[in-house]
C-alpha positions as CSV (number, residue, x, y, z in Angstrom):
1,M,-0.1,0.1,-0.1
2,E,2.8,2.3,0.7
3,E,4.1,1.9,-2.9
4,D,0.9,2.8,-4.2
5,K,0.7,6.0,-2.1
6,I,4.2,6.9,-3.1
7,F,3.1,6.4,-6.8
8,W,0.1,8.8,-6.4
9,V,2.0,11.6,-4.3
10,N,4.7,11.5,-7.0
11,K,2.0,11.7,-9.8
12,E,0.6,14.8,-8.0
13,A,4.0,16.4,-7.6
14,V,4.9,16.1,-11.3
15,F,1.6,16.8,-12.9
16,S,-0.1,19.4,-10.6
17,T,1.8,22.4,-12.1
18,Y,3.4,23.3,-15.4
19,V,5.7,26.1,-16.4
20,A,5.7,28.1,-19.7
21,A,7.8,31.0,-20.9
22,I,6.6,34.1,-22.4
23,N,5.3,33.6,-26.0
24,E,5.3,29.8,-25.5
25,E,2.2,27.6,-25.8
26,P,1.8,26.0,-22.4
27,V,1.6,22.2,-22.5
28,V,-1.2,21.4,-19.9
29,T,-1.2,17.7,-18.8
30,E,-4.2,15.7,-18.1
31,Y,-4.4,15.9,-14.3
32,D,-7.5,15.3,-12.1
33,Y,-6.9,16.7,-8.7
34,A,-10.0,15.3,-7.3
35,E,-9.0,11.8,-8.4
36,V,-5.6,11.9,-7.2
37,A,-6.6,13.2,-3.8
38,A,-9.5,10.5,-3.5
39,T,-7.0,7.7,-4.3
40,I,-4.4,9.0,-1.8
41,A,-7.3,9.2,0.8
42,E,-8.4,5.7,0.2
43,V,-4.9,4.3,0.4
44,D,-4.6,6.2,3.7
45,E,-7.6,4.3,4.9
């Protein structure tokens, strides 16, 4: 279970933000905060 939690916490850390330079088209990743937070809460239970 700890490995599952580590996976989801790392996914949140990597995909929850993005950086774009001025005049650069941002690449927004598919990220669903509610899904990730719910999965982490489920693993914690």
